[in-house]
C-alpha positions in Angstrom: 5.8 21.1 -4.3 9.0 22.7 -2.9 11.4 20.4 -1.2 12.2 21.4 1.9 15.9 20.2 3.2 16.3 18.2 6.1 19.4 18.1 8.0 19.7 14.6 8.9 21.5 11.5 7.1 19.5 9.3 4.6 18.1 6.3 6.6 19.3 4.0 3.7 22.8 5.1 2.4 23.4 7.3 5.2 25.0 10.2 3.2 24.4 13.8 4.7 23.1 16.8 3.1 20.7 15.2 0.4 17.8 14.6 2.3 14.6 16.5 1.6 10.7 16.4 2.4 7.8 17.4 0.1 4.3 18.1 2.1 0.8 18.5 -0.2 -2.6 19.1 1.4 -5.5 17.6 -0.5 -9.0 16.9 -0.4 -10.1 13.4 -1.2 -14.0 12.7 -1.6 -15.3 10.6 1.1 -11.7 10.1 2.8 -11.3 14.3 3.5 -8.5 15.8 4.1 -4.9 14.6 4.0 -1.8 15.2 3.8 0.8 13.8 1.8 4.4 13.6 3.0 7.3 12.5 0.7 10.6 12.0 2.3 13.7 11.6 -0.8 17.4 11.4 -0.8 18.7 12.7 -4.1 21.8 10.8 -3.7 20.6 7.3 -3.4 17.2 7.7 -5.1 15.4 6.4 -1.7 11.9 8.3 -0.9 9.0 7.3 1.5 5.3 8.6 0.8 2.5 8.7 3.3 -0.8 9.8 3.9 -2.1 11.3 7.2 -5.7 12.1 7.4 -6.1 15.7 8.9 -8.6 13.9 11.4 -7.6 11.3 14.0 -8.2 7.6 12.9 -8.6 4.4 14.9 -7.3 1.3 13.7 -9.3 -0.2 11.1 -10.1 -2.3 8.1 -11.9 -2.0 4.8 -13.0 -4.7 2.7 -14.3 -5.2 -0.7 -15.7 -7.7 -2.4 -14.6 -7.7 -6.1 -17.8 -9.0 -8.0 -18.5 -6.5 -11.0 -16.4 -4.2 -13.1 -17.2 -0.5 -11.5 -15.3 -2.1 -8.4 -12.0 -2.3 -10.4 -12.1 1.2 -10.6 -13.1 2.0 -6.4 -10.6 4.5 -5.2 -7.2 3.0 -3.0 -5.6 4.8 -0.1 -3.2 3.0 1.2 -0.5 4.0 3.7 2.5 2.5 4.9 1.5 0.7 8.0 -1.3 -0.9 5.5 -1.2 -4.4 5.4 -3.2 -5.5 1.9 -5.0 -9.3 1.7 -6.2 -10.8 -1.6 -8.7 -13.4 0.8 -9.4 -16.1 -1.7 -5.9 -16.4 -3.1 -4.2 -16.2 0.4 -2.5 -13.3 -0.9 -0.6 -10.6 1.6 2.0 -7.8 1.3 2.7 -6.5 4.6 4.4 -3.2 5.7 8.2 -3.7 5.6 11.3 -1.3 5.7 10.7 0.7 2.5 7.0 0.6 2.7 5.4 3.4 1.3 1.8 4.3 0.7 -0.4 5.6 -2.3 -3.4 6.5 -4.1 -4.5 4.1 -6.8 -7.9 2.3 -7.3 -8.6 -1.2 -7.0 -7.1 -2.5 -10.3 -3.6 -0.6 -9.5 -3.5 -2.9 -6.1 -4.6 -6.3 -8.6 -1.9 -5.2 -10.9 0.8 -5.2 -8.1 -0.1 -8.2 -7.3 0.0 -9.9 -10.5 3.6 -8.1 -11.0 4.7 -9.9 -8.2 3.4 -13.2 -9.1 4.6 -12.6 -12.4 8.5 -11.9 -10.8 8.2 -15.2 -8.8 7.3 -17.4 -11.6 10.2 -16.6 -13.6 12.3 -17.1 -10.6 10.5 -20.5 -10.3 11.3 -21.5 -13.2 14.9 -19.9 -13.4 15.2 -22.3 -10.2 13.7 -25.3 -11.7 10.5 -25.5 -8.9 8.0 -28.3 -8.8 5.8 -27.7 -12.1 3.0 -27.6 -9.1 4.0 -24.8 -7.7 4.4 -22.8 -10.8 1.1 -23.9 -12.2 -0.6 -22.6 -8.7 0.8 -19.3 -9.3 0.0 -19.3 -13.1 -3.7 -20.1 -11.9 -3.4 -17.2 -9.3 -2.4 -14.7 -12.0 -5.6 -15.6 -14.4 -7.7 -15.3 -11.7 -6.5 -11.5 -11.2 -6.6 -11.1 -15.0 -10.3 -11.9 -15.2 -11.2 -9.5 -12.5 -10.9 -7.2 -15.3 -13.2 -8.9 -17.3 -17.2 -8.2 -17.7 -18.6 -9.9 -16.1 -16.3 -11.3 -13.3 -16.0 -15.0 -13.1 -15.0 -15.3 -9.6 -15.5 -12.9 -7.1 -12.3 -11.8 -5.0 -12.1 -10.0 -1.3 -10.0 -6.9 -1.5 -9.0 -6.1 2.3 -6.9 -3.5 3.9 -5.8 -3.6 7.6 -4.3 -0.6 9.3 -3.3 -0.3 12.8 -3.0 3.2 12.4 -6.4 3.9 10.6 -5.1 5.7 7.1 -6.4 3.3 4.8 -9.8 2.7 3.2 -11.5 1.6 -0.1 -13.9 4.1 -1.3 -16.4 2.5 -2.4 -20.3 2.7 -1.5 -20.0 -1.7 -1.2 -17.1 -1.6 0.8 -17.5 -2.9 4.6 -15.4 -0.7 7.1 -15.0 -2.5 10.4 -12.5 -2.0 14.0 -9.8 -4.4 14.1 -10.0 -7.1 16.5 -7.1 -7.2 19.2 -5.6 -10.3 17.9 -5.1 -8.9 14.6 -3.6 -5.6 16.3 -1.1 -8.0 18.2 -0.5 -9.5 14.8 0.1 -6.9 12.6 3.1 -5.0 11.5 3.3 -1.6 11.4 5.5 0.2 8.7 8.9 2.3 10.1 7.5 5.2 11.1 8.6 8.5 8.7 11.3 10.2 10.2 10.0 12.9 12.6 12.0 16.3 12.2 12.5 19.4 14.6 12.6 22.7 12.9 16.7 22.7 13.5 17.0 19.7 11.2 14.8 21.4 8.4 16.5 24.1 7.9 14.4 26.9 9.9 
């Protein structure tokens, strides 16, 4: 993908002349045509990626109860505005200032949660946290690790909630629904990707 220069300062390091944008149009089975937009700074390394469907989408949630090994390979499209939850473990990742979109599978999403749990566990040991808290973290890590076993001993529900409607779990067992008004009011929305005019993009 060619990088198109963008004539505004980087939103993170504020340095001018180093910001660029890449776009790529692709077809994702069962999801349709989408545009992958990546904005990046070659000075500080900041980048933000998002996925924009060709057809307009409405706010929605996509849910999959992980009960069998084939669910682990289900495709996941997560936009920068999406909140990801593992319901039984009360784990949640909300979009923040550096939130970015990605295309992965359920296993990839689980691995991201496990990486965070490992990091928090190390920090808990370093800070001499309560052993009950450390044990709880270890139990969550074990539960997620067991999702890769066959058969899976305990089911876990993966839920994507996206006020922009750009996120989805692509599997016949996944369920989709509209977001409630309460959910819409409570859900954060990631910072919008910068909107550039033709002059800023050097055209």
